[in-house]
N, C-alpha and C positions, 0 to 999 in steps of 0.2 A: 387408479387415480388419473383423472382428465388433466392434461397440462394445457394452459392457455394457449390459444392458436399462435399468436405472435412470439411467445416464448419458444413453441414448437419449430415455428417456421426459421426464427433466428438460429436454433440449433441445428436444424437441417442445412442452413445456408453455411455454416460453420464447418459441419462434417464434411459437406461436399468440397468445400474450398480446401480443406486440410487433408483430404483422403490420401494423397501420395506421402505428405510429408510426415502424417501420423503413422502411416504404414511403415515407414522407415524407422520412425522412433521406436514403435513397439518391437520391430525385428531387433534393434539395437539392445534394448533392455533385456529381450529374452536370450540373446547371444551372450550378453554380459552375465546374466544368471547361470547360464550352463558352461561356459567358456572363459568368462573374465576372471580377474584377480581375486580369488578369496582364499580363506584359510587352507582347505584342502589342497590347492594349488601351489602353496608357498612352499618354496625349498627350505630345508631345516635352519640354514642361515639367516634366511629373510624372516621366517617365523620366530626364531629365537629373540631377534631384535625387537618382535611385536609385543612380546610380554616381559622383557628383561626388567622392565621398572614397575611392572603391575603389583598391586598390594599383595602381600603373602597370602590373605585370604583368596585370592582370585587366580594367583598364578597357576596352580594346578588344574584349576576348571578351564582355563583359557588355553592351556596346553593339551588338555584332553581333546578338545575341538567337540565335545558332546554336548554343549549348551550354547544359547544364544548369547553372543558378545555384541552389546551395545555401543555404538559409535556416539559418543556426544561431541556436537559441535556447538560451541557456546561463543555468544557475543558478550560476555562478561567484561566489564570495566566499572569501577567505582566511582567515575566521573559522571557518569551519565545514570540519571535517577532510575530509568526504566529497566536498565540492565544491572544495576548494582545488586538487586536482590540475587542474581544469578551466581553471586560470589560462592555460596554454601550448596548449590545444587549438585555438582558432581559427586561430593562426598555423600550426600544424602541418597543420589540416585544409585550408586554402587551398593549401598546398604539395601535399598529397594531392591535391586536386582539379585542379591544373594538371598533374599527371602523367598525366591522361587528357584534357586539353584542356577541363577544366570549371573552374567558378569558385565560390567560397564566400564569404559575407558574414554577419558577425554581424547578424541581424535583429533581436536585442532580448534584454534580460536579464531574468530573473524573480527575485523574492525567493526565498531559501531560508534559512528559519529553523531552529533547532536546538532540537528538544524536549529535547534533553540539558541545553541551558544554562538553557531556561526553566521546566524540569520543576517544578512545585510554586509557581511564581512567577506574578505577575500577567500576564507575557508568554505564559503557556501559553494564557490566554484568546482570544488572536488565532490560535493554532495551527491550529484545524480551518479556519477562514476563510481562512487563508493559502493553502489550496489552491485556493479559487475565485478569489483575488487573483492566483495564478500562471496559472490558466486565462485569466484576463482580460488578463494581461500577454503570454501567448503569442498569443492573439488579435490584440492590437494589434500585436505584432511582425510576424506573417504577414500583416497586412491590407494591405500595402502592395503586394502583387502582384508583387513582384520576383523570384519564386522558383518553380522547377519542381519542387522537393524540398526536404525539410526534415530536420535532424539535430537531436534533442533532448538536451540535455546535462544530466542531473539524475539524481539517485539517490534521496534520502531521502524520508521519511514522507509528506508533503503535497506534494513535488514533482514526483515521477513523476506521481501521479493528476492534478495540476493540469496539467503539461504535455499529458498525453494528452487529458484533457477538451477544453483549448483547442486542440490541434491536430485533433482529431476534428471541429470545426466547420470546418476546412479539409480535410476527408476525401479530396478530390481529389488532394491532394499525397500522394505517396510519402514515407515518414517511417520513419526507424530511429532507436530510442533508442540511445544511446552511453553506457554507464557509465563509472565511473571504477576501480571495484573496491575491496575492502576493505583496511584496514589490516593489517600482518602481526600474528599472536597476540601479546598482550602477557600481563598478569595474568591467570592462569585465572578465568573468571567465576565459579566456585563460590567462589573465595577472595575476590573481589569481593563477592559476596552475603554472605560470612560476616562480612566487616569492615563491611558496612552494617548487619547486623543487631545487631552488637557495639556499634556507635556507637548505635544506636536504644536500646540497653539502657543506653547511658552507661558502657560498659565500655572503650571507646577515645575518644581525644578528635579533634578536628577534623584535626589534623596527619597522624594515621595514615590518618583517612579519605581526605584529600585525596592523600596519598602513593599509596594503594591505587588510587582513581580515575585518576590521572594515569598510573598503571602500565597501566591498562586502555585508556585513550583516550590515544594516545601518539604518534601520527604521521598524515599524510595518509592519506585513505582512509575509507571507510566503517566505523563501529563493527561489531565481529565477532560480536555476538551475533544471533540470528535473530529481529530484531524487524521493525517495519514496513518500515525501508528494505531490508533483504534479502530480505524478503517481495516487495517490489516487482520485485526483479531477478529472482526466481524466477518471478513471474507473466509479465514480459515475455518470459521466455526461452520459456515454454511456450505463449504467444500468438504467438511467432514474430516478435517485434518487434525483437530483438536480432540482430546476427551470432552463429551458434551458438556457445555455450558463454563468451560475453562476460563473464557476470556477476560472476563471483569470481576474476577475474585480479588479481593485487595492482598497485597504481599504480607507475609509474616503471619498469616492465619493457619490455623490448623486445617481449615477446608482447602486452602490453597496447596499445603503440602501432601494432602490426600490425593488430590487431582493430579500431582506430580507422580507420586507413588502408582496410581492408577495407570497412568501413561507408562510408566517403565513395565508394569505387570503386563500391560496390553500388547507391548512390543514382542514379549515373548510368545505370546498366543496368535500374533499374525506373522511370526517370523517365517523365513522360506523352509524350516524343517518340520513345520507343523500342518495341521490340516486345514488351516485357515489363513492361507498366505495371502497377503494383501499389499502387493508392492506399490509404492508410490506412483510409479508412471502409469498403472492401471486406475489408481483412485483420482488421479487429476486427467479426466478426459474432457471432451467437449462439453458434457452436461455440466461437469463440475465448474468449468470456467464460466458458463453461463449462469450457473447458481451464484458465483462469486460477484458477477456483474448485477445480478438482481438484488442481492445483499446490500450491495454497495449503494446502488439506486433507492432502494426501499427506505434505507436509513440516512440518506443525504450525505453520503460519504465523501472523502477526499478526491479531489480532480486529478491528484497525483497518480491515481490507478488507472486514468485513461492512458498512461505511459507504462505503468508497471504491469498491468493486466495482459496487455498484448506481449510483453517481454517473458513474463512467466509462462503464457501459452505457447510462445515460440519454442521455449526449452523442452516441451513436450509434443513438438510437432504439431502444434493447433494454431490457426491463423485467424486472428479476429481483427476488427477494426473499428473505426469511431462510429462509422453507419451502424455496426451491429449494436454498439452501446445507446446510439440515438433511438434505433427501433425499440430496444427493451425500454428505454426511458419513456417511450410514448405509451407504453401498456403498464409498467410497474408502478403503483402509487407510492407516494412518499407517506409512510406511516411512523416516522420517529422526527423528533425536533430535539436534538441535541446540539450545545452550542459549538459552532457558531450559528447554528440553525435554529436555536431556541435558548431558552434560558438555563437550563438544567445541564449537568454534565454526565459522563459515563457512569458514574455511581447512581445517579438518579435514575437514569435509563435502566440500570441493572435493577434497582428497587421496583421500578414500575412494572417488570415482567421481564425485560432484558431479552438474551439470545433464545431463549427457550420459547417465549410468547412470539417472538418474530419469527422464528423457523415455523412454528406451527400455523400461524395465521397465513403466512406466504404460501405453505403446503396446501393448506384447506382451501386458498383460493387458486390452486393450479399455477402458481408462479414460480415454484421450485421443482426441480426434478427430484422427486423422492427416491428414485431407483439408482442413484449413484452407488458406488463402492466407498464406504466411509472406513474409517479406522476402527469404529465401535459399533455400528450399527448392524443389524440383522433383519431378515425376512425380505418381502417383495419392496419393500420402501426403507431401505436403512437409515436414510436421513431423518426419518420420523423418530428414530431412537435419539437423535440429537435435539429434539424439541422437548428438552428436559431442563430442570433446575437441579444443580447439584447441592447438596446438604449433608449435614451429619446427623446421624441417629447413634447416640450414645459413642461418639468418635468414630462410628464407621460411615463411609461415604456411600451416600444413597442418591438415587436421582428420583425426583418427583416430577409429576406434571405441573406445567406452569399455570398461572391462574387463568381462569376461564375470560375473564375481562382484564383490560389493563387496570393497574393500581393506580395511574396516574394519566389521565387521557391528554393533558396538556404536553406530555412527553412521549406517549407511544399509544398508538391506536391499532384497532384491527384493520385489515386491508379492506374490508368492506365499509369502513368509515374513516378513510384516509384524511390527511392534511392537504393534500393536493392530489389529483388524479394521476399524475404522472412524476416521474423519478427525478425531475429536476436537473438533469445533465443534457445539454442540447449540443448538437453538431451544428456549428454555423460555419458558412462557407460562401464564397464569392471571388473577386476578383483580387482581394488580398490573401487568398488562401483557405485553409481549414482550420478551425480551431474549436476549443471546448468551451462551453458558457454554462456555469453552474447557475442555474435558475433557483433552485431551491434556498438559496442564501441571500437572494435579491427579492424586494418588493416587486410584483409584477408591474407596477406602473414606471418601472425601470428598466423592463426588459429591452425597450427599445430606446436608442439614444442615437441622434443624428447631430453632429457638432463638428466644428473645425478642430483639425488634429494639431497637437504640440508633440514634435518628435524629438526624441532622446535616444541617445546611445549608452546611457548608464543611469541606475537609479538615483545615484547621488546628484545628478544634475536634475532631476524631477525634483528633489527635495530643495535644492537651491533654488529652484525657480519658484517653488511653493514658498519659501520663506520670503522670497523677493516680491511677494504679491502678484507675480506674473501668470496666476493660473486662476485667479478671480474671475471666473467667467463659465459659461458652457464649454466644455472640451472633453476632447477625446485624447486622453494622454498615450502616446505610442512609444514604447521601449524597446528598441529592436536591437539585433546582434547580442541576442540573450539566448540563442539556440543551442543545442548540443555542440555543433561544430564551432561555434564562435567562442563560448567561455564556459561550456558545461552545464548550460541551461539552470542557473541559480535560481532558487526562488526569490519572489520579489515583495515578500510580506511586509518587508520594511515600507512598503509605499501605502499600506491600508490605511494607518492612522491620518495620514495627510490628505488622501483622497477622500475619506470619511469626513473630514472636517469640510472640505469643499462641499461635498453633497448635503451635508448637514446645514449648510449656508444657503441652501436653495439652488444649487447650481446643478445642471445635467451633466454628470460627469461618467466616464467609462475609461477603462484601460485595454488596450490592445498590444500584446507582446508575443514574442516568439519565444520567452522565458515561461518560467512556472510561477504559481502562486501557491503559497502555503495551504494546506488542509484546514489551517486555522482561520484562514481568511474568508471573508463573505461580505455582504452588505452591497459593496460597489460592484455594478456589472463590469465584467471582464472577458474578453475574448483572449484566451491563453493557449500556449503551445502552438501559436500560429505555424502552419506548415504548408509549403516549405519555409523554412527560416530564411532570414534576410540574407545571411552570409551564403554566397554561393548562387546568388540569382533570384532568391524569393522575392514576391512583390513588395514587402514593406521595405525593401531597399531603395525603392522608387518615391515613396511617401515624402512629401514637404509639408513643412509648416503651413498651416491654413487651408490645406485640403478638406474637404467635407467629408467625413468617414460615416458611415450609417452601420451600427452594429444592431441587429434585432434577433433576439431569441424568438420572439413572436413568429417572424418569417424565415428564420434560419438562415440570416444573411449577414455577410461580413464584406462591405464593398466600399470602395472609395467612389465618390461621385466627381469624377474628371472625365473630360472628353477623352475618348477611345484612342484617337489620333495622337494626342498631346502625350496621354499615358505611355503609349508605346513608343514614343520618341525619347523619351527620359532615360538617363544613364542612371546606374546604381550609386547610391552613396558608397564612400569608403568605409570600410570596416575600421575600427579601433585595432591596434596591433594586440597580438595575444599577450596576455598579463603574465608575468612571471613573479616569484616569489611565493611563500606559504605553500610551496610543493607543486603549485600549478602547472609548472613546465614538465613535471614528471609524467602528467595525464595528457601530454599532446597526442600521443597515439590514440587513445580513446577519442579526443576531439576529431581528429583528422579521420577517424574510420566510422564516426558514428552515423547511423542512417536517421530517418526522421522519427519525429517524436510519435506519429501514429502506429509506427511498427516497435516501439520500445526504446528508441534513442540508444541504441547500443552497438559498438563497434564489435564488441565480443560475439553477440549473437549474429550479426551481419557475417562476421569472418567465418564463424561455426558453419553456417549454412552453405558455404561456399567449398567446404572441405568435406562435411558430413554425407 
């Protein structure tokens, strides 16, 4: 299989850059496999604690040490729709393990906050750092040494990256991520967006808005738009860390249950005592990380992964940057249009051919590395075994070839006939720093915006100015002091309806921020994750109202058009004081130690690299 020259070049660039750190990582997991904490090394008192509360059917098996014991790390809670289905999973998985003479125990739980609930509120300032909290919680869960394999139950925004980062520090363990699937389709997303904009304009009330939102988010399962959560699932598929095709099967179905059963059975087959040992740290290599980026770009996934993917990579000793993503985006075609980049949701994407069709067409075009070590594939190109659709044949799980042609070319196309020739995620840079611009969500006529800036330090200030009619013009809205060190880098999705209204009124509008935008955002051109951030000397701190800013995805430009002498003489604006309340003060150490967004915005990983 011939790999595209740019894909190959970027991969080689990452391998060379990561040579020393990757070697140290692989040495670590080999050492942990041979001499780390595990059941044979536990003293009797330690070991007895580990199975004291085990189910009666499992206690003797765990005690004997002769069969795989799977550690389940779960993000279950019954407030968050995506994770509510996990409530019954542990009991089911224990039964599935017993079917093949193995055992499973819940190793621990991790928090799973919902950005949809905290969006625009104080709790959103905990959101990004919840990823690192989840990674730490995963490490605590697996630290007991009671397990020969791990099953990670999580789906949404920070949860999957956090689970994976934590598990990668136990990279000697074979690991499979077990998704729960999306809720069935509710109110069409375009209609939801229309109601939001009407509410922003004051044309409908809160009752109408709540009715619309609850018709969209209506049952257990992941939200159906193609935001960060569903982008997570796509990435896990193209990395080969799911059972093939598991991502977008709805909760509560027989097929969903059989995929979970298959994951449990497979973990015993790839466990460290068998002949097919597949440790997580070997599965997640440089090629797998490139595959994740390609899948993200090809399907128009969430820009949040411009932060999460570097963090995941770092946990495995791999170093990537936004230039890697930019180079990949120049080559990878956009083959899917899932809301907010299209009209249909992930259920429509799945019906059109979904993951199986996507992996096959990208492999056939040389855009994915087929020779990665996956949890389920075999042969010279294991990823090809993941280009399948799961189904049932008289209640028995089977995998079939995906359709030869897309079942809906308004939703999904072959790589030979894409929606656009590039992946729609650009690096923009200049005297204001480096940032990400998601072009796939924005009309090409709006890829370049040059207008006077209006500078804010808070998203509520933006909405107040909008309601007062102060933004009724061509404008680049700058929201600064929103970076990791300043306030934890909250998403600014709350701004999308108001800015969308201005754009629909005919104004040339853009957003520039050192904060984040949701994977659900689109339509309005935005330079996000601006790095270095305003706090601590980033150029955004010198911007003033009226400065003309040029943002161009066409030229890769992010510049303020101010005389260089005047610009250099300016002093930085004062940052707002750190906010307290809603637990934000507890995360001060994460903010104080965070590094830049391009490296993953993580105090935890930064500190780890200085001791590892």
